ROTORSE-781722 format. One line per 2 residues: number of its first residue (from 1); for each residue x, y, z of N, C-alpha, C. Coordinates in steps of 0.1 Angstrom, whole numbers, plus 2048, in hexadecimal, padded with zeros to 3 digits. Layout:
// ROTORSE-781722
NUM	X/Y/Z/X/Y/Z/X/Y/Z | ...
//
This chain:
// ROTORSE-781722
1	5C0/692/F1D/5B1/691/F1A/5AB/6A2/F18 | 5B1/6AA/F1E/5AC/6B6/F1C/5AC/6BD/F0F
3	5BB/6B9/F09/5BC/6BB/EF8/5B1/6B3/EF1 | 5AD/6A7/EF3/5A5/6A0/EED/597/6A7/EED
5	592/6A9/EF7/588/6B0/EFB/586/6BB/EF3 | 590/6C6/EF6/592/6D4/EED/58E/6CF/EDE
7	596/6C7/ED7/593/6C0/ECA/587/6BF/EC8 | 57E/6B6/ED0/573/6B3/ED0/569/6BF/ECE
9	56D/6C6/ED7/563/6D4/ED8/565/6DE/ECA | 571/6DE/EC8/573/6E9/EB9/56A/6E0/EAF
11	56E/6D2/EAE/568/6CA/EA4/55A/6CC/EA4 | 552/6CF/EAC/543/6D0/EAD/542/6DB/EA3
13	54A/6E6/EA3/548/6F2/E9E/54E/6F1/E90 | 559/6E9/E8E/55D/6E9/E81/559/6DE/E76
15	555/6D4/E7A/54C/6CA/E70/542/6CD/E69 | 537/6D9/E6D/52C/6DE/E65/532/6E8/E59
17	53F/6ED/E5D/544/6F4/E50/54B/6EB/E47 | 551/6E1/E4B/557/6D6/E44/54D/6CF/E39
19	541/6CD/E40/539/6C8/E38/532/6CE/E2D | 532/6DC/E30/52D/6E4/E26/536/6E7/E1B
21	543/6E7/E1F/54E/6ED/E12/554/6DE/E0E | 54B/6CF/E13/552/6C5/E0D/552/6C0/DFF
23	556/6BB/DF7/553/6B6/DEB/546/6AC/DED | 540/6AE/DE2/535/6A5/DE1/535/695/DE0
25	540/691/DD9/541/682/DDA/551/681/DE2 | 54E/684/DEF/55A/680/DFB/553/67B/E04
27	55A/66F/E07/551/667/E0F/557/661/E1A | 566/665/E1C/56E/660/E29/56C/66A/E37
29	56E/663/E40/56A/66D/E4E/561/677/E4F | 555/672/E48/54A/67D/E47/53E/677/E50
31	534/67E/E54/528/678/E5A/522/673/E50 | 51B/667/E54/510/661/E4A/514/65D/E3D
33	524/65A/E3C/528/655/E2D/532/64A/E32 | 535/643/E2B/53B/637/E2A/540/631/E1F
35	54A/627/E20/54F/622/E15/546/61C/E09 | 539/616/E10/52E/612/E09/52D/61D/DFD
37	528/629/E05/525/635/DFA/52D/634/DF1 | 53C/637/DF4/546/639/DEC/546/62D/DE0
39	543/623/DE4/545/616/DD7/537/618/DD1 | 52A/61D/DD7/520/61F/DD0/523/62D/DC4
41	526/635/DC8/529/640/DBC/533/63A/DB3 | 53E/62F/DB6/546/62B/DAC/53C/621/DA2
43	533/61B/DA7/527/614/D9E/51F/61F/D97 | 51E/629/D9C/516/635/D94/51F/63B/D8A
45	528/63B/D8B/532/641/D80/536/639/D76 | 537/62C/D7A/53E/621/D71/535/616/D6C
47	528/617/D70/522/609/D6D/51B/609/D5C | 518/618/D59/50F/617/D4F/51A/615/D42
49	512/610/D34/516/60B/D2A/523/61A/D21 | 51E/624/D24/528/630/D22/52D/636/D2C
51	530/630/D34/53A/637/D41/548/638/D3E | 54E/63D/D44/55D/63F/D3F/563/633/D45
53	570/630/D3D/574/625/D3C/583/627/D43 | 587/633/D47/597/631/D4A/594/638/D5A
55	59E/636/D62/59C/638/D71/5AA/63C/D73 | 5AB/648/D7A/5B6/64A/D82/5B3/645/D92
57	5BE/63D/D95/5BE/63A/DA4/5C6/642/DAB | 5C1/64D/DB2/5CC/653/DB8/5D1/651/DCA
59	5DA/652/DCD/5DC/650/DDD/5E6/65C/DE2 | 5E4/662/DED/5EC/66D/DF1/5F4/668/DFC
61	601/66A/DF4/60C/664/DFF/60F/66B/E0D | 60E/664/E19/60B/669/E24/602/675/E27
63	5F7/675/E25/5EE/680/E23/5EF/687/E32 | 5EB/680/E3B/5E9/686/E48/5F5/68D/E4F
65	600/687/E48/60D/68A/E4F/613/697/E48 | 60F/698/E3E/616/6A4/E35/60D/6B0/E32
67	604/6B0/E36/5FB/6BB/E31/601/6C9/E39 | 602/6D2/E2D/608/6E0/E33/600/6E8/E3F
69	608/6E9/E49/605/6F1/E57/600/700/E51 | 608/703/E47/602/713/E43/5F8/712/E3C
71	5F5/708/E33/5E8/70A/E2B/5DB/704/E36 | 5DE/6FE/E40/5D1/6FA/E49/5CF/709/E53
73	5D9/711/E59/5DA/71A/E5C/5D4/72A/E57 | 5D7/726/E49/5D0/732/E41/5C4/72F/E3A
75	5BD/723/E3D/5B0/721/E35/5A5/718/E3D | 5A8/715/E49/59F/70B/E53/599/718/E5C
77	58C/71B/E5A/584/721/E66/584/71E/E71 | 58E/71F/E78/58E/71E/E86/595/728/E8D
79	597/727/E9A/5A4/72E/EA3/5B2/72B/EA0 | 5B8/733/E9A/5C6/734/E93/5CE/72E/E9D
81	5CD/736/EA9/5D7/732/EB7/5D4/720/EBB | 5C8/721/EBD/5C4/711/EC0/5CC/707/EB6
83	5C7/70B/EA6/5CC/700/E9E/5DC/700/E9E | 5E1/70C/EA0/5F2/70B/E9E/5F6/702/EA9
85	5F1/704/EB4/5F6/6FC/EC1/5F6/6EE/EC0 | 5E8/6EB/EBA/5E8/6DA/EB6/5F0/6D7/EA9
87	5F3/6DF/EA0/5F9/6DA/E94/608/6D7/E9A | 60D/6E4/EA1/61E/6E3/EA4/61E/6DA/EB5
89	617/6D1/EB9/618/6CE/EC5/621/6C3/EC6 | 624/6BC/EBB/62D/6B2/EBD/628/6A4/EC1
91	631/69C/EC0/629/68C/EC5/638/687/ECD | 633/67D/ED8/63E/676/EDD/63E/669/ED8
93	64B/664/ED9/64F/656/ED3/65A/651/EE0 | 654/649/EE8/65C/647/EF3/65E/651/EFC
95	668/656/F02/66C/662/F0B/66F/66F/F00 | 671/66F/EF4/675/678/EEA/668/680/EE6
97	66A/68B/EE5/65E/697/EE0/665/69A/ED1 | 65D/698/EC6/661/699/EB8/657/6A3/EB5
99	65A/6B1/EAD/656/6BB/EA8/64C/6B5/E99 | 643/6BF/E99/638/6BA/E90/638/6C6/E83
101	642/6C3/E79/63F/6D3/E6F/635/6D2/E66 | 62F/6C5/E63/626/6C4/E5A/61A/6BA/E5D
103	60F/6B8/E56/606/6AF/E5E/5FD/6B3/E66 | 5F2/6AB/E67/5E7/6AC/E74/5EA/6A7/E80
105	5E5/6AD/E8B/5E7/6A6/E95/5E9/697/E9C | 5F2/694/E9F/5F5/682/E9F/5E7/67E/EA6
107	5DF/672/EA3/5D4/66D/EAC/5C9/678/EAC | 5C9/686/EA9/5BF/68C/EAE/5B6/689/EA7
109	5A7/68D/EAE/599/688/EA8/596/694/E9F | 59E/69E/E9E/59A/6A9/E93/5A2/6A7/E89
111	5AD/69F/E87/5B4/69D/E7C/5AB/696/E6D | 5A2/691/E70/59B/68B/E62/594/699/E5D
113	58E/69F/E63/589/6AB/E5F/592/6B4/E5A | 59D/6B7/E5F/5A5/6C1/E58/5AC/6BD/E4D
115	5AD/6AD/E4A/5B1/6AA/E3C/5A8/6A7/E34 | 59D/6A6/E37/590/6AA/E2D/58D/6B8/E29
117	592/6C0/E34/590/6CF/E2D/59C/6D1/E27 | 5A8/6CB/E26/5B4/6CF/E1B/5B3/6C8/E0E
119	5A9/6BC/E0F/5A9/6B8/E03/59A/6BB/DFC | 590/6C3/E00/586/6C7/DFC/589/6D1/DF1
121	584/6CE/DE4/586/6D6/DD9/58C/6D2/DD1 | 592/6C4/DD2/598/6BB/DCB/58C/6B8/DBB
123	580/6B1/DC3/577/6AF/DB7/573/6BA/DAB | 576/6C5/DB2/573/6D1/DA9/57C/6D6/DA1
125	58C/6D3/DA2/597/6D5/D9E/595/6C9/D90 | 595/6BB/D93/591/6B5/D8B/588/6B7/D7F
127	57C/6BC/D84/572/6BB/D7A/575/6CB/D71 | 57A/6D2/D78/57E/6DD/D6C/58B/6DC/D64
129	592/6D2/D6A/59D/6CE/D5F/59D/6CB/D53 | 591/6C7/D4E/58A/6C2/D3F/57E/6C4/D40
131	576/6D2/D41/569/6D2/D41/562/6D3/D32 | 569/6D1/D29/564/6D5/D1A/55F/6C8/D13
133	557/6CC/D0C/552/6BE/D06/558/6BF/CF7 | 55C/6B2/CF2/563/6B1/CE6/558/6AA/CDD
135	551/6B4/CD5/545/6AE/CCC/53A/6AA/CD6 | 537/69A/CD4/52E/693/CDC/535/68E/CE9
137	544/68F/CEA/547/688/CF4/548/692/D01 | 543/68A/D0D/544/692/D1A/54F/690/D1D
139	555/698/D28/564/695/D31/560/68B/D39 | 554/686/D3D/552/67A/D47/55D/679/D54
141	55D/684/D5A/568/685/D65/55F/686/D72 | 564/676/D79/55B/675/D88/565/676/D92
143	562/67A/D9E/56E/677/DA8/566/673/DB2 | 56D/666/DB8/567/65F/DC5/577/660/DCD
145	570/669/DD9/57C/669/DE6/57A/662/DF0 | 580/65A/DF6/57E/657/E06/58F/659/E0B
147	58C/663/E12/598/66A/E1D/5A1/66E/E11 | 5AF/666/E11/5B8/66A/E08/5B9/65C/DFC
149	5AF/658/DFB/5AE/650/DEF/5A4/653/DE5 | 5A6/653/DD8/59D/65A/DCF/5A0/652/DC5
151	594/652/DBB/597/64E/DAE/58D/659/DA5 | 595/65F/D98/590/664/D90/589/65C/D82
153	580/65D/D7C/57E/657/D6F/580/662/D64 | 582/65E/D57/585/667/D4B/581/660/D41
155	57E/668/D35/57B/65F/D28/587/65A/D22 | 594/65C/D24/59F/658/D20/5AD/656/D29
157	5B3/650/D25/5C0/64F/D2C/5C9/65E/D2B | 5C8/663/D1F/5CD/66F/D1D/5CA/67A/D25
159	5BC/67B/D25/5B2/684/D2C/5B8/684/D3C | 5B8/679/D41/5BF/677/D4E/5CC/67C/D50
161	5D6/677/D48/5E3/679/D4A/5E7/687/D46 | 5E3/68F/D3C/5E6/69A/D3A/5DF/6A7/D3F
163	5D1/6A7/D45/5CB/6AF/D49/5C9/6AD/D56 | 5C2/6A2/D5B/5BE/69F/D6A/5C8/69E/D72
165	5D3/696/D6D/5DD/696/D7B/5E6/6A0/D7C | 5E9/6A9/D74/5EE/6B4/D75/5E8/6BF/D7F
167	5DA/6C1/D7D/5D3/6C7/D87/5D1/6C1/D92 | 5D1/6B4/D95/5D2/6B1/DA1/5DD/6B3/DA9
169	5E8/6B1/DA0/5F6/6B2/DA5/5FA/6BD/DAD | 5F4/6C8/DA6/5F6/6D5/DA9/5ED/6DB/DB5
171	5E0/6D6/DB3/5D9/6D5/DC1/5DE/6D2/DCD | 5E3/6C5/DCE/5E9/6C1/DD7/5F6/6CA/DDA
173	5FF/6CC/DD3/60B/6D1/DD7/608/6DE/DDE | 5FD/6E6/DDD/5FC/6F2/DE3/5F8/6ED/DF3
175	5F3/6E1/DF6/5F4/6DE/E02/5FF/6D5/E08 | 609/6D7/E02/615/6CD/E05/613/6BC/E03
177	60A/6BA/DFA/608/6AA/DFC/60F/6A6/DEB | 60F/69A/DEA/615/695/DDD/60F/688/DDD
179	60A/683/DCF/605/675/DCB/611/66B/DCB | 60D/660/DCF/617/654/DD5/617/64F/DC6
181	624/64D/DC2/627/648/DB5/624/63B/DB2 | 626/634/DBF/625/625/DBD/616/621/DBA
183	60E/62A/DC2/5FE/626/DC4/5F3/62C/DB9 | 5FA/637/DB1/5F3/640/DA9/5F5/639/D9C
185	5E9/635/D96/5EC/630/D88/5DF/633/D81 | 5DE/632/D73/5D2/632/D6C/5D0/624/D65
187	5C2/621/D67/5BE/612/D64/5B2/612/D5D | 5B2/60B/D54/5A4/607/D4E/59A/5FE/D53
189	58E/601/D52/582/5FC/D5C/587/5ED/D5A | 585/5E7/D4C/585/5DB/D49/590/5D2/D53
191	59C/5D8/D53/5A9/5D2/D5D/5A4/5D4/D6A | 59A/5DC/D6F/599/5E0/D7D/5A2/5E4/D86
193	59B/5EA/D93/5A6/5EE/D9B/59F/5EC/DA9 | 5A5/5ED/DB3/5A3/5EA/DC1/5A2/5F7/DCC
195	596/5FA/DCE/591/605/DD4/58C/604/DE2 | 593/608/DEF/589/605/DF8/585/5F9/DFC
197	58E/5EF/DFB/58C/5E2/DFE/584/5D9/DF5 | 57F/5E2/DE9/576/5DC/DDD/57F/5D8/DCE
199	57C/5D1/DC8/581/5D0/DBA/575/5D6/DB2 | 579/5DE/DA9/56C/5E9/DA1/573/5E4/D91
201	56D/5DC/D8C/56E/5D5/D7E/563/5D3/D75 | 563/5D6/D69/55A/5D6/D5E/55C/5C8/D57
203	554/5BF/D57/553/5B3/D4D/54A/5B4/D40 | 550/5B8/D35/544/5BD/D2D/53D/5CA/D30
205	533/5C6/D2F/527/5D3/D33/525/5D2/D42 | 52A/5CA/D4A/523/5CB/D58/52E/5CD/D61
207	52E/5D6/D6A/536/5DB/D73/532/5D2/D80 | 53E/5CC/D86/53B/5C4/D93/545/5CA/D9C
209	542/5CE/DAA/549/5D2/DB2/548/5C8/DBF | 554/5C0/DBE/557/5B6/DC7/560/5B7/DD2
211	561/5B0/DDE/56A/5B0/DE8/578/5AB/DE1 | 581/5B6/DE2/58F/5B6/DDC/598/5A6/DE1
213	5A0/5A4/DD8/5A8/597/DDB/5AF/59B/DE8 | 5B5/5A6/DEB/5BD/5A9/DF5/5B8/5AA/E05
215	5A8/5AE/E03/5A0/5B0/E0C/59C/5A2/E12 | 59B/598/E09/594/58A/E0E/5A0/584/E16
217	5AE/586/E0D/5BA/57E/E11/5BB/584/E20 | 5BD/593/E22/5BE/597/E2F/5B5/590/E3A
219	5AA/591/E36/5A1/58D/E3F/5A5/57C/E45 | 5A7/576/E3A/5AA/566/E3D/5B8/566/E43
221	5C1/56E/E3F/5CF/56B/E49/5CC/571/E57 | 5C3/57A/E5A/5C2/580/E66/5BC/574/E6D
223	5B2/56E/E6A/5A8/560/E70/5B1/555/E70 | 5B9/553/E68/5C0/544/E69/5CD/548/E73
225	5D1/555/E77/5DC/558/E80/5D3/556/E8D | 5C7/55B/E93/5C3/55B/E9D/5BD/54C/E9C
227	5BB/543/E95/5B9/533/E99/5C6/52C/E9B | 5D0/531/E93/5DB/52B/E99/5DF/532/EA7
229	5E1/53B/EA9/5E5/542/EB8/5D9/53A/EC3 | 5CE/536/EC0/5C5/532/EC8/5C6/521/EC9
231	5CE/51A/ECA/5D3/50F/ECC/5CB/506/ED9 | 5CC/510/EE5/5C7/509/EEF/5BA/510/EF2
233	5B4/51A/EEA/5A6/51D/EEC/59E/511/EEC | 591/515/EF4/586/50A/EF1/580/50E/EE5
235	577/508/EDF/56F/508/ED2/566/515/ED5 | 560/517/EE0/558/524/EE1/55E/52E/EDF
237	569/531/EE7/570/53D/EE8/574/53E/EDA | 57A/535/ED2/57F/53A/EC5/575/53A/EBC
239	568/534/EBE/55D/538/EB4/555/547/EB9 | 555/549/EC5/552/559/EC9/55C/563/EBF
241	56B/562/EC2/571/56C/EB9/570/56C/EAD | 56D/55D/EA9/56F/55F/E99/560/565/E94
243	556/565/E9B/549/568/E97/54D/577/E97 | 550/57F/EA1/54F/58E/E9E/557/594/E91
245	561/58D/E8F/567/58F/E84/562/58D/E75 | 55C/57F/E75/557/57F/E68/549/585/E68
247	541/588/E74/534/58E/E6F/538/59C/E6C | 543/5A3/E74/545/5AF/E6F/547/5B3/E5E
249	552/5A8/E5D/556/5AA/E4E/54C/5A9/E44 | 541/59B/E47/538/59C/E3D/52D/5A4/E3C
251	52C/5AC/E48/524/5B7/E48/528/5C3/E40 | 534/5C6/E41/53C/5CF/E3B/53C/5CD/E2B
253	53A/5C1/E24/53C/5BD/E15/52F/5B9/E12 | 524/5B9/E19/518/5B4/E11/512/5BA/E09
255	516/5CB/E05/512/5D1/DFE/516/5D1/DEF | 521/5C9/DEF/528/5C6/DE3/526/5B8/DDD
257	52B/5B0/DD2/528/5A8/DCA/533/59C/DD4 | 52D/59B/DDD/537/590/DE6/533/57F/DEA
259	52A/57D/DE0/525/56F/DE6/52F/566/DE2 | 537/565/DD8/546/55C/DD5/54E/55E/DE1
261	550/56B/DE3/559/56D/DEE/557/568/DFC | 548/569/E00/543/563/E0A/545/551/E0B
263	543/54D/E00/544/53E/E00/555/539/E02 | 558/541/DFD/56A/53E/DFC/56D/53E/E0B
265	56B/549/E12/56D/54D/E1E/568/543/E2B | 55C/541/E26/557/531/E30/561/527/E2F
267	563/523/E20/569/517/E1D/576/517/E23 | 57D/522/E24/589/523/E28/58A/523/E36
269	583/529/E3C/584/52A/E4D/580/51A/E52 | 576/513/E48/573/506/E4D/57F/4FD/E4D
271	587/500/E44/595/4F5/E43/59E/4FB/E4A | 5A0/506/E52/5A7/507/E59/5A2/505/E66
273	596/506/E69/58F/4FE/E79/591/4F1/E7A | 58F/4EB/E6B/591/4DD/E6C/59E/4D9/E71
275	5A9/4DD/E6E/5B4/4DD/E70/5B9/4DF/E7D | 5B4/4E6/E83/5B4/4EC/E91/5AF/4E1/E99
277	5A2/4DB/E92/59C/4D2/E9E/5A5/4C4/E9D | 5A9/4BF/E91/5B2/4B3/E92/5BE/4B6/E98
279	5C4/4C2/E98/5D1/4C4/EA1/5CF/4C4/EAE | 5C1/4C6/EB4/5C0/4C3/EC1/5BF/4B9/EC7
281	5BA/4AE/EBC/5B9/4A1/EC1/5C0/498/EB9 | 5CD/495/EB8/5D5/491/EAC/5D2/480/EAD
283	5CC/47B/EB8/5CC/46E/EB8/5BD/468/EB9 | 5B5/471/EB2/5A7/46D/EAF/5A6/46E/EA1
285	59D/466/E9F/598/465/E8E/58D/472/E89 | 58D/470/E7D/587/47F/E77/579/47D/E7B
287	572/471/E7C/562/46F/E7E/562/477/E8F | 56B/473/E97/569/477/EA6/56D/487/EA5
289	575/48C/E9D/573/49A/E9D/56B/4A0/E97 | 565/49C/E8C/559/4A0/E86/54C/4A2/E92
291	54B/496/E9A/540/494/EA1/542/49F/EAA | 54F/4A3/EB1/54E/4AC/EBE/54E/4BB/EB9
293	553/4BF/EAF/550/4CB/EAB/54A/4D1/EA0 | 545/4C7/E99/53D/4CB/E8E/52E/4C4/E90
295	525/4CA/E88/519/4C5/E86/513/4C7/E78 | 50B/4BF/E74/505/4BD/E65/4FA/4C8/E65
297	4F6/4D3/E60/4EC/4D9/E5C/4E3/4D1/E54 | 4D5/4D7/E58/4CC/4D0/E48/4D0/4D2/E3C
299	4D8/4DE/E39/4DF/4E1/E2C/4EA/4D5/E27 | 4ED/4CF/E32/4F9/4C3/E30/507/4CA/E32
301	507/4DB/E37/515/4E0/E3A/516/4DA/E48 | 526/4DA/E49/52B/4D8/E57/52C/4E5/E5B
303	527/4E7/E6A/528/4F3/E70/530/4F1/E7D | 539/4FA/E7F/542/4FB/E87/53C/4FE/E96
305	53B/4F9/EA0/531/4FC/EAB/539/4F6/EB8 | 535/4FB/EC5/537/4F8/ED1/52E/4FB/EDA
307	52A/4F3/EE4/521/4F1/EEF/521/500/EF8 | 517/507/EF9/517/512/F01/508/511/F0A
309	50E/518/F17/504/518/F20/4FC/527/F21 | 4F0/527/F20/4E8/530/F1D/4E3/538/F2C
311	4DC/543/F2B/4DC/54D/F36/4D0/544/F41 | 4C8/53F/F3B/4BF/536/F43/4C7/527/F47
313	4D0/526/F44/4D6/51B/F4A/4D4/50E/F42 | 4CE/50D/F36/4CE/502/F2D/4DA/501/F23
315	4DC/4F7/F1D/4E8/4F7/F14/4E5/4F6/F07 | 4EB/4FF/EFF/4E8/500/EF1/4F6/4FF/EEB
317	4F6/504/EDE/502/506/ED7/505/513/ECF | 511/516/ECC/515/521/EC7/51E/51D/EBB
319	516/520/EAD/51D/51E/EA0/525/52A/E9B | 530/524/E8F/536/52E/E8C/530/536/E82
321	530/543/E81/52A/54B/E78/52B/545/E69 | 521/544/E61/524/543/E51/524/54E/E4B
323	52E/552/E45/530/55E/E3C/525/55E/E33 | 524/553/E2C/51C/552/E20/50B/552/E24
325	50A/552/E32/4FC/553/E36/4F7/565/E34 | 501/56F/E2F/4FE/57D/E33/4F5/57E/E25
327	4E9/586/E21/4E4/586/E17/4E9/592/E10 | 4ED/596/E03/4F2/59D/DFD/4E8/5A9/DFB
329	4EA/5B5/E00/4E2/5C0/DFF/4E8/5CD/DF9 | 4E3/5D3/DEF/4E7/5DE/DEA/4E6/5EA/DEF
331	4F0/5F1/DF2/4F1/5FC/DFC/4EB/609/DF3 | 4E1/610/DFA/4DC/61C/DF4/4E4/627/DF5
333	4EC/62C/DEA/4F7/639/DEE/4F0/644/DF3 | 4F5/64B/DF8/4F2/658/E00/4F2/664/DF5
335	4E8/66E/DF5/4EA/679/DEB/4F8/680/DEC | 4FE/683/DE3/50C/689/DE3/50B/698/DE9
337	501/69F/DE8/4FE/6AD/DF2/4F8/6A8/DFE | 4F2/6A0/E03/4EC/69E/E0F/4F6/6A1/E1B
339	4F2/6A8/E25/4FB/6AA/E2F/4F2/6A8/E3B | 4F8/6A4/E48/4ED/6A8/E52/4EA/6B2/E5B
341	4F2/6BC/E56/4F3/6C9/E5D/4EA/6D2/E55 | 4E3/6CE/E4A/4DC/6D7/E40/4CD/6D4/E41
343	4C2/6D9/E48/4B3/6D5/E4D/4AE/6CE/E41 | 4B0/6D2/E36/4A8/6D0/E2B/4AA/6BF/E28
345	4B4/6B9/E2D/4B7/6AD/E2E/4B4/6A4/E3B | 4AD/6A9/E44/4A7/6A2/E4E/4A2/698/E4B
347	496/699/E44/48D/68F/E43/493/684/E39 | 49C/687/E32/4A4/67E/E28/4AB/675/E31
349	4B3/67A/E3C/4B8/672/E41/4B1/66A/E4D | 4A4/66D/E4E/49A/667/E59/495/65A/E50
351	493/65C/E41/48E/653/E3C/49A/648/E37 | 4A6/64B/E37/4B1/641/E36/4B0/638/E44
353	4B2/640/E4E/4B2/638/E5B/4A9/630/E5B | 49A/631/E57/48F/629/E59/493/61D/E50
355	497/621/E45/496/614/E3A/4A2/60B/E3F | 4AE/60F/E46/4B8/607/E4B/4B3/5FF/E55
357	4AC/605/E5C/4A6/5FA/E6A/49E/5F4/E67 | 494/5F6/E5D/48A/5EB/E59/494/5E0/E51
359	49E/5E6/E4B/4A5/5D9/E47/4AD/5D0/E4E | 4B1/5D8/E5B/4B9/5CD/E65/4AD/5C6/E6D
361	4A0/5CC/E6E/498/5C1/E73/493/5B7/E6A | 495/5B7/E5D/48E/5B1/E56/499/5A2/E55
363	4A6/5A8/E52/4B0/59F/E50/4B6/599/E5E | 4B8/5A2/E63/4C0/5A3/E70/4BD/59E/E7B
365	4BE/5A4/E86/4BD/59C/E92/4AD/597/E97 | 4AD/58A/E93/49D/586/E99/49A/586/EAA
367	4A6/583/EAD/4A5/584/EBE/4A3/592/EC4 | 4A6/59B/EBB/4A4/5AD/EC1/497/5B2/EBC
369	48D/5A8/EB5/483/5B1/EAE/47A/5B7/EB8 | 478/5AF/EC4/46C/5B3/ECD/471/5C0/ED5
371	47F/5C2/ED5/484/5CE/EDC/487/5D9/ED3 | 48A/5D5/EC7/48C/5E1/EBB/481/5E7/EB4
373	475/5E1/EB4/468/5E6/EB0/45F/5E9/EBC | 459/5F3/EB7/44F/5F9/EC4/444/5EF/EC5
375	43D/5ED/ECE/42E/5E7/ED0/424/5F0/ECB | 419/5EB/ECA/40F/5EF/EC7/403/5F1/ED2
377	3FD/5FB/ED5/3F4/5FC/EDE/3E7/5F6/ED8 | 3E3/5ED/EE0/3D9/5E6/ED8/3C9/5EF/ED7
379	3CA/5F9/EE3/3C0/602/EE0/3C1/60F/ED8 | 3CD/60E/ED2/3D0/61A/EC8/3DD/613/EC2
381	3D8/60B/EB4/3E2/606/EB0/3EA/610/EA3 | 3E5/61C/EA1/3EC/628/E9A/3F4/62F/EA3
383	3F6/62F/EAD/3FF/636/EB5/40C/638/EB3 | 414/645/EB5/41F/643/EB2/42A/63D/EBA
385	438/63A/EB6/43F/639/EBF/442/641/EC9 | 447/63C/ED5/450/645/EDD/458/64E/EDA
387	461/646/ED2/46E/64F/ECD/468/659/EC0 | 45D/654/EB9/45C/65D/EAD/44C/65F/EB1
389	448/666/EB9/439/66B/EBB/432/66E/EAE | 437/672/EA3/433/678/E98/42E/66F/E8C
391	436/662/E90/434/659/E86/426/64C/E87 | 424/64B/E7C/417/644/E7D/41B/633/E79
393	415/62D/E83/415/61F/E82/40C/614/E7D | 411/60A/E7A/404/602/E72/407/5F3/E78
395	3FB/5EE/E7F/3FD/5DF/E84/401/5D7/E7B | 40A/5CF/E81/413/5C1/E77/413/5B7/E80
397	40D/5A9/E7E/410/59D/E85/40B/5A1/E94 | 400/5A5/E96/3FD/5A4/EA4/401/5AD/EAC
399	40B/5AC/EB3/410/5B6/EBD/41D/5BE/EB6 | 421/5BB/EAD/42C/5C5/EA6/427/5CE/E9E
401	432/5D8/E99/42A/5E3/E92/439/5E6/E88 | 436/5E9/E7C/440/5ED/E71/43D/5FC/E6E
403	449/602/E6D/444/611/E69/43D/612/E5C | 437/61A/E5B/42F/61E/E50/42F/62F/E4C
405	436/631/E41/438/643/E3E/42B/645/E36 | 423/64F/E3B/419/655/E39/41C/666/E36
407	414/66A/E2F/413/678/E2C/40E/67F/E3A | 40D/68C/E3D/40B/694/E48/3FE/696/E4C
409	3F7/696/E39/3E7/699/E3A/3E0/68B/E39 | 3E7/67E/E37/3DD/672/E3A/3D6/673/E43
411	3CA/66B/E44/3C0/66B/E51/3C9/660/E59
//
């Protein structure tokens, strides 16, 4: 615990340094950034009619386990003695202590930041590999990196093979790293590629970013295993476990072109639950099983449901979460140069927070509306909220208020 606490303490000082040195389009293990931002950058780089058509899919082999200790000690701006002890601490497997000659600390909370520091500069190397125009043709090199996974776009296959790939290989070699031969390939955008659980592919002139096949099948496999294991569980317990997984996955995919995948997941889960219900009652007919475990919604869909006692003692029902009920909302990508450690972007991040909050209140939880939004004082309806006293509020629907952004000089 003391070692983790010391890592956290040093991380507080090292993270601002890492953020100021980070590549503009690096999105993994960085505050305020996510896979949605990385996929948003993919759309910005590939969606236009004159966008690059060739993509280098890169995957670094055992990145966290093979980063050169010498490079980290020479280039990371922190106490060298402390860093040396962490890197050489070794790891325990059973009762045996194994030394660590390369790589970042196993399970250390500072390891992602150290890995990012080692990989920062990859974007600059790729851009400099071919920075000259050929007549009216631009290099069209774009880099999107999430931790040790990255893609690099290019004007042609030859450009990526002969100029970009050797430069990237040399850059990684200085840090003791190598590209994975099995996972590193050059692909045409019309053939598509899988990146961060999404399939990026262009159909004619239209770019679609959808949940990948492996992503969807992996979810269904996990859910089927859960249903198979819970043979003796009650319907209420099963629904509770499924809902948390379905809701989390749907929220992570709602910024993609996911409608068809959502309907497919709902269909397959319904089939698995129907088999689960019939297996529990082999002597009952289909009509009896349907009446016990399902109800028909106004839209004529079958909803897997279970009775549930509410807090006030009355009885209600808990329905299976329908993934297709999640609306598709496009994610607004973060500015590439924005970092929360730069005071110039404080207002920018505040505006993003307000928009996300308003979106959650609009789509999200109707039950939490009264607690999540500030009530307006009837005697002073434009008073600021207690959390943000400088913010102006406008009355909305009687007792509720929605945030209104006004200039400092507004009356």
